[in-house]
Every structure is written in C-alpha cells, then in structure tokens.
C-alpha positions as CSV (number, residue, x, y, z in Angstrom):
1,X,8.1,-97.2,104.7
2,X,6.7,-98.9,102.1
3,X,6.3,-102.9,101.5
4,X,9.2,-104.2,99.6
5,X,8.1,-105.6,96.0
6,X,10.1,-108.2,96.4
7,X,11.2,-110.6,99.7
8,X,12.9,-113.8,99.7
9,X,13.0,-115.1,103.2
10,X,15.6,-118.8,103.3
11,X,14.4,-119.6,99.9
12,X,15.1,-123.3,98.2
13,X,14.7,-125.1,95.5
14,X,16.4,-128.7,95.6
15,X,16.5,-131.0,92.3
16,X,16.7,-134.9,92.1
17,X,19.0,-135.3,89.4
18,X,18.8,-139.0,88.0
19,X,22.5,-140.4,87.4
20,X,24.0,-143.9,86.2
21,X,27.2,-144.9,85.4
22,X,27.7,-146.1,81.3
23,X,27.2,-149.2,80.2
24,X,24.4,-151.5,78.9
25,X,24.2,-153.1,82.2
26,X,23.6,-149.9,84.3
27,X,21.3,-148.7,82.2
28,X,19.0,-151.9,82.3
29,X,19.5,-151.8,86.2
30,X,18.3,-147.9,86.0
31,X,15.0,-149.5,84.7
32,X,14.9,-150.9,88.1
33,X,15.7,-149.0,90.7
34,X,17.0,-145.7,89.5
35,X,19.5,-143.5,91.4
36,X,19.6,-139.7,92.1
37,X,21.7,-136.7,93.4
38,X,20.5,-133.9,95.3
39,X,21.2,-131.0,94.0
40,X,20.6,-127.5,95.6
41,X,20.1,-125.1,93.0
42,X,19.2,-122.6,95.2
43,X,20.2,-122.7,99.2
44,X,18.3,-120.8,101.6
45,X,18.9,-117.2,100.2
46,X,17.1,-114.4,101.4
47,X,16.2,-110.3,100.3
48,X,14.0,-107.8,100.0
49,X,13.8,-105.0,96.5
50,X,12.2,-102.0,97.5
51,X,9.6,-100.4,94.7
52,X,11.4,-98.8,91.7
53,X,14.7,-100.4,92.4
54,X,16.9,-101.6,90.4
55,X,19.1,-104.5,91.3
56,X,21.7,-106.4,89.2
57,X,21.8,-110.1,89.7
58,X,24.8,-111.8,89.5
59,X,27.0,-114.9,89.4
60,X,28.4,-117.8,87.1
61,X,26.5,-120.2,84.7
62,X,24.6,-122.4,87.2
63,X,25.0,-120.4,90.1
64,X,21.0,-120.5,90.8
65,X,20.1,-117.1,88.9
66,X,17.9,-118.1,86.2
67,X,16.2,-120.6,88.8
68,X,15.7,-117.9,91.1
69,X,13.8,-116.2,88.9
70,X,11.4,-118.7,87.9
71,X,10.8,-119.4,91.3
72,X,9.6,-115.1,91.8
73,X,7.8,-115.1,88.8
74,X,6.0,-118.4,89.8
75,X,7.1,-120.9,87.0
76,X,8.9,-123.1,89.8
77,X,7.6,-124.0,93.3
78,X,10.1,-123.6,95.8
79,X,11.8,-126.5,97.8
80,X,11.5,-124.7,100.8
81,X,11.4,-120.6,102.4
82,X,9.3,-118.4,101.2
83,X,9.0,-115.4,98.3
84,X,6.3,-112.8,97.9
85,X,6.0,-110.4,95.2
86,X,4.0,-107.6,95.3
87,X,2.8,-109.6,98.2
88,X,1.7,-112.0,96.0
89,X,2.8,-115.9,96.6
90,X,4.4,-116.3,92.8
91,X,3.5,-120.2,93.1
92,X,-0.5,-119.4,93.1
93,X,0.0,-117.5,89.7
94,X,-2.9,-115.5,90.4
95,X,-4.7,-113.2,87.9
96,X,-3.8,-110.3,89.6
97,X,0.0,-111.3,90.4
98,X,0.7,-112.0,86.1
99,X,-0.6,-108.7,85.4
100,X,1.8,-106.9,87.3
101,X,5.1,-109.0,86.5
102,X,7.1,-109.7,83.7
103,X,9.7,-112.5,82.9
104,X,12.0,-111.8,79.8
105,X,14.6,-114.1,78.8
106,X,17.2,-113.5,76.1
107,X,17.4,-116.8,74.9
108,X,13.8,-118.0,74.3
109,X,11.4,-117.0,72.0
110,X,8.0,-116.0,73.3
111,X,6.6,-114.4,70.2
112,X,4.8,-116.1,67.8
113,X,7.6,-117.1,65.4
114,X,5.6,-117.2,61.7
115,X,4.3,-114.1,62.5
116,X,4.5,-110.2,62.4
117,X,5.5,-109.1,65.9
118,X,2.1,-106.9,65.7
119,X,0.0,-109.8,65.7
120,X,1.5,-111.2,69.3
121,X,0.8,-107.6,70.4
122,X,-2.7,-107.9,69.9
123,X,-2.5,-111.6,71.3
124,X,-1.0,-110.0,74.6
125,X,-4.1,-107.2,74.5
126,X,-6.9,-110.3,74.3
127,X,-4.9,-112.1,77.2
128,X,-4.5,-109.5,79.6
129,X,-7.9,-107.9,78.3
130,X,-6.2,-104.4,77.8
131,X,-8.6,-101.6,76.5
132,X,-7.9,-100.6,72.9
133,X,-8.0,-96.8,73.8
134,X,-5.1,-97.5,76.5
135,X,-2.8,-100.3,74.9
136,X,-2.5,-98.8,71.5
137,X,-1.1,-95.6,72.4
138,X,0.7,-97.7,74.9
139,X,2.4,-99.8,71.8
140,X,3.3,-97.0,69.7
141,X,5.1,-95.8,72.8
142,X,7.0,-98.6,73.4
143,X,7.5,-98.9,69.7
144,X,9.1,-95.7,69.5
145,X,11.3,-95.7,72.3
146,X,13.1,-99.2,70.8
147,X,13.0,-97.7,67.4
148,X,11.0,-100.7,65.8
149,X,8.4,-99.2,63.6
150,X,9.9,-101.0,60.4
151,X,10.5,-104.8,62.2
152,X,6.8,-105.1,63.9
153,X,5.5,-105.9,60.5
154,X,7.7,-108.5,59.7
155,X,7.4,-112.3,60.9
156,X,9.7,-112.8,63.6
157,X,11.8,-115.4,62.1
158,X,12.8,-112.8,59.2
159,X,14.3,-110.7,62.1
160,X,17.9,-110.7,63.6
161,X,18.7,-111.5,67.1
162,X,18.9,-107.9,68.6
163,X,16.0,-107.0,66.6
164,X,14.0,-110.1,67.9
165,X,15.3,-109.3,71.4
166,X,13.4,-105.7,70.9
167,X,10.4,-106.5,69.5
168,X,10.1,-109.0,72.5
169,X,10.5,-106.2,75.3
170,X,8.2,-104.8,73.6
171,X,5.4,-107.5,73.8
172,X,6.4,-108.2,77.4
173,X,5.9,-104.9,78.4
174,X,2.3,-103.9,76.9
175,X,0.7,-105.0,80.3
176,X,2.5,-102.4,81.8
177,X,4.6,-104.7,84.7
178,X,5.3,-103.3,87.5
179,X,7.8,-105.5,88.1
180,X,10.4,-107.1,85.5
181,X,12.6,-109.9,86.0
182,X,15.1,-109.8,83.1
183,X,17.0,-112.8,82.5
184,X,19.8,-111.9,80.0
185,X,18.3,-109.4,77.7
186,X,21.4,-108.4,76.2
187,X,22.7,-111.7,75.6
188,X,24.4,-112.0,72.0
189,X,23.7,-108.7,70.9
190,X,26.5,-105.9,69.5
191,X,27.1,-103.0,71.5
192,X,25.0,-100.3,70.1
193,X,21.8,-103.0,70.7
194,X,23.3,-103.6,74.2
195,X,23.3,-100.1,74.7
196,X,19.7,-99.3,73.5
197,X,18.0,-101.8,75.2
198,X,20.2,-100.8,78.4
199,X,19.1,-97.0,77.9
200,X,15.0,-98.4,77.3
201,X,15.3,-100.3,80.3
202,X,16.2,-97.3,82.6
203,X,13.7,-94.9,81.2
204,X,10.8,-97.8,81.9
205,X,11.8,-97.5,85.2
206,X,11.8,-93.4,85.6
207,X,8.8,-93.4,83.6
208,X,6.6,-96.1,85.6
209,X,8.4,-97.0,89.1
210,X,9.1,-100.5,87.7
211,X,10.9,-102.2,90.5
212,X,14.1,-104.8,88.0
213,X,15.5,-107.6,88.9
214,X,18.3,-107.8,86.2
215,X,20.8,-111.0,85.3
216,X,23.6,-110.5,83.1
217,X,27.0,-111.6,82.2
218,X,27.8,-108.2,80.4
219,X,28.9,-105.9,83.3
220,X,28.4,-103.3,81.1
221,X,24.4,-103.3,81.6
222,X,25.1,-104.1,85.1
223,X,27.0,-100.7,85.4
224,X,24.8,-99.0,83.4
225,X,21.6,-99.6,85.5
226,X,22.3,-100.6,88.9
227,X,23.8,-99.4,91.8
228,X,22.9,-102.7,93.7
229,X,24.1,-106.0,93.2
230,X,23.3,-109.5,94.9
231,X,26.0,-111.5,93.6
232,X,25.0,-115.6,94.2
233,X,27.1,-118.6,93.9
234,X,26.7,-122.5,94.4
235,X,23.1,-121.1,95.3
236,X,24.0,-118.6,98.1
237,X,24.4,-115.1,98.4
238,X,27.7,-113.7,98.6
239,X,27.4,-110.0,98.7
240,X,24.2,-107.8,98.6
241,X,25.4,-104.4,98.8
242,X,26.2,-101.1,96.5
243,X,28.0,-101.9,93.4
244,X,30.9,-99.4,94.3
245,X,31.1,-101.3,97.8
246,X,31.6,-104.8,96.4
247,X,35.3,-103.4,94.9
248,X,36.0,-102.0,98.2
249,X,34.8,-105.1,100.2
250,X,36.7,-107.6,98.3
251,X,39.7,-106.4,96.9
252,X,42.6,-105.1,98.1
253,X,44.0,-103.3,95.5
254,X,43.8,-100.2,92.9
255,X,44.3,-99.9,89.3
256,X,46.1,-97.3,88.4
257,X,46.8,-96.2,84.3
258,X,49.3,-93.5,83.7
259,X,50.8,-92.5,80.7
260,X,54.6,-91.6,80.3
261,X,55.7,-88.8,78.2
262,X,58.7,-90.6,76.4
263,X,57.2,-94.4,77.2
264,X,60.5,-95.7,78.4
265,X,60.3,-95.5,82.1
266,X,60.2,-99.3,83.6
267,X,57.6,-98.9,86.4
268,X,58.0,-102.4,87.7
269,X,59.2,-100.9,90.6
270,X,56.3,-99.0,91.5
271,X,53.8,-102.3,91.2
272,X,52.5,-105.4,89.0
273,X,52.8,-103.9,85.8
274,X,49.2,-105.8,84.2
275,X,49.4,-104.2,80.8
276,X,51.3,-101.7,78.3
277,X,50.4,-100.2,75.5
278,X,52.8,-97.9,73.9
279,X,52.8,-95.0,76.2
280,X,50.4,-96.3,78.9
281,X,51.3,-98.5,81.4
282,X,48.1,-100.3,84.2
283,X,49.7,-100.9,87.1
284,X,48.3,-103.5,89.9
285,X,49.0,-102.1,93.2
286,X,48.0,-102.4,96.7
287,X,45.0,-99.8,98.1
288,X,46.9,-98.5,101.1
289,X,50.2,-97.8,98.9
290,X,48.0,-96.0,96.6
291,X,48.9,-92.4,97.6
292,X,52.7,-93.1,97.8
293,X,52.9,-94.7,94.8
294,X,51.0,-92.3,92.9
295,X,53.0,-89.5,94.4
296,X,56.4,-91.4,93.3
297,X,55.0,-91.5,90.2
298,X,54.5,-87.9,89.3
299,X,57.7,-87.0,91.2
300,X,60.1,-89.6,89.3
301,X,58.6,-89.9,85.9
302,X,57.5,-87.8,83.3
303,X,54.4,-88.3,83.1
304,X,51.5,-87.3,80.8
305,X,48.5,-88.7,82.6
306,X,47.4,-90.5,85.0
307,X,44.3,-92.1,86.7
308,X,43.2,-94.2,89.4
309,X,40.4,-96.4,89.8
310,X,38.9,-99.5,91.1
311,X,39.9,-102.8,89.2
312,X,37.1,-103.8,86.6
313,X,34.3,-105.1,88.1
314,X,34.5,-108.6,86.3
315,X,37.9,-109.1,88.5
316,X,36.2,-108.1,91.5
317,X,33.2,-110.5,91.2
318,X,36.1,-113.4,90.1
319,X,37.7,-112.7,93.3
320,X,34.3,-112.9,95.4
321,X,33.7,-116.4,93.6
322,X,38.0,-117.5,94.3
323,X,37.1,-116.8,98.0
324,X,33.7,-118.8,98.1
325,X,35.9,-121.8,96.7
326,X,37.7,-122.9,99.2
327,X,34.9,-122.3,101.7
328,X,33.0,-124.6,99.5
C-alpha cells in the first residue's frame, strides 16, 4: 500500500486577534495594554489523501479551509499537530517540496499584471529551472487544453476574470506539480468557464496522476470532480467520506419530482410540497416512506414522469452545519 500524498494529524492553527472597545480612551489604553482573543481557525483536524485522489474540502466562509491549505502548502506555520505532503514537512519549504506542489487561489493574482502571460510563464521556467525542451511542449499542451492561445499574448490586466483564471492555472502547472491545492478556482466565473476549468482539472488528474484538494462554493465543481468530500466547520471536521454517503448519512428525506398529465392534482397529502412549476411538483418525503409514496402517486395520479433522488448536496451540507451549531 502506497504512502498517502497528504497526511494530517491533529493539525491546529490558533491566531491571537487584537480587540478593543470603541472610543478615544479605549484606543489610548490599547497602546499600553493590548487585549487579544484566541481564534482557533483550525482545531485539531486529521485526514489522509491517497496519491491521485481528488477530494472536495467543503465548509462556509471562516470554516478553516484556506488556513488549512496555506499550512499544507507551507505558507503558514501550524500551531500544533503534524502535516506531511509527499512525505515533506510543508513549513520547511524545501525546494524539492515546492517543485511538486502548487496552490491556486481564485481571488489572488499570481502572474505579472502588466505583462503578457507568456512572459510570466518564462519567469516560472527560470524559477523552477525547467529545461526548455521539456517546458515548451508542456506549456503548449496546457495552452491548448484550456484554449488560451489568443490570451497568453495579451497583458494580464486586459483579460476578463475567467480568462485570467485560465492563464493563472496554466502558469501554476508548468512545473508539473503532483499535488494541487485549489482554493475556489472557479469563483466569479460564468457557467461555461466553470465547466471548462473542471474538465481541465479532471484531465490533468487523469494524465499525470496528480492529487487534488479542492475548495469551492459551487457544488457543481465538487459533484463533477470529487467522489470523496471533507466537511469542515469552526475548524473541525464534521464529515469525511464519499459524496454519495453524505446525503445518506445526514438526511432522512428523499426528493420526489413528479410531472402530472393534467397538472391539477393536490399532492400535499403525499408529502411536503417544496416547489411547483406548472405541471411539475417537487415533494420532500421521509426516506422510509419513499417507496410507499411513489406507489400511491403512480396509482392515484395521472403521472407523466417521476424521479426520486437525494436532496441537493447544498441542502445536505447546510443540514450538517445546522446539526453542528447546537453542539457548538
């Protein structure tokens, strides 16, 4: 059995955050004695990721996702616990470690703002000391995969957000990293651009066997790429398992979408009506009652079409958070 690409044991990150009351006197007093409070951004989390695995890292804003990725990439020093990536300690920032990872943040610009992306790519080649005979074909392959041949010659500042994100990803992968930390790589992009980047990440993973840890608020990203998800909230892991298991574990309901022939039936007697769009009605029913309710609908209503599925994953994750809040 191969060693995990990422191993985290009891990882912690604690910040001392300054705080003071409003007013001139409070501001003056803070010059002498500054009050701080302890914020546990990451509170003792543990998990492993196998080589070549794509894992979704989910949670609301402030849950600890980006802080975790920064520790795994060596940008932050942990307050406690241990993290190893490709058997390196990230905080040591060793050259052999940095050559094998990349960290892409959807809301951060890494390329030179006033230069064409091609110039920044050349800078990356020099930084990573890549041989030109290896660099050029791979650069051109990435440019073709993301269809940015017309964009890499324009100054980065002249590109739209979606165009910039694509050339940013090319620049981040030129050194063929084996571990990708992707923090909201599709944030603010239109649906077409999101789909293109998802396809690209899946293709890179398949071609190069790369390990990917992905955060995203777009559940379409997670559903398209990840079989496994880790859900984090208030710095603690609430769930670690298969995406399909998340719904089975944390919800006791199914969603039935039924299209009626006449569109006049009252379906509230079968379950909670959550949506009605013309002849199409969406019901929320207890999981144990699904088979019985489905049989009744088919027997008692003029059904044109019927579909039974788990609730949307966004609803499931919100339920996970809701269950955690009373405990917190």
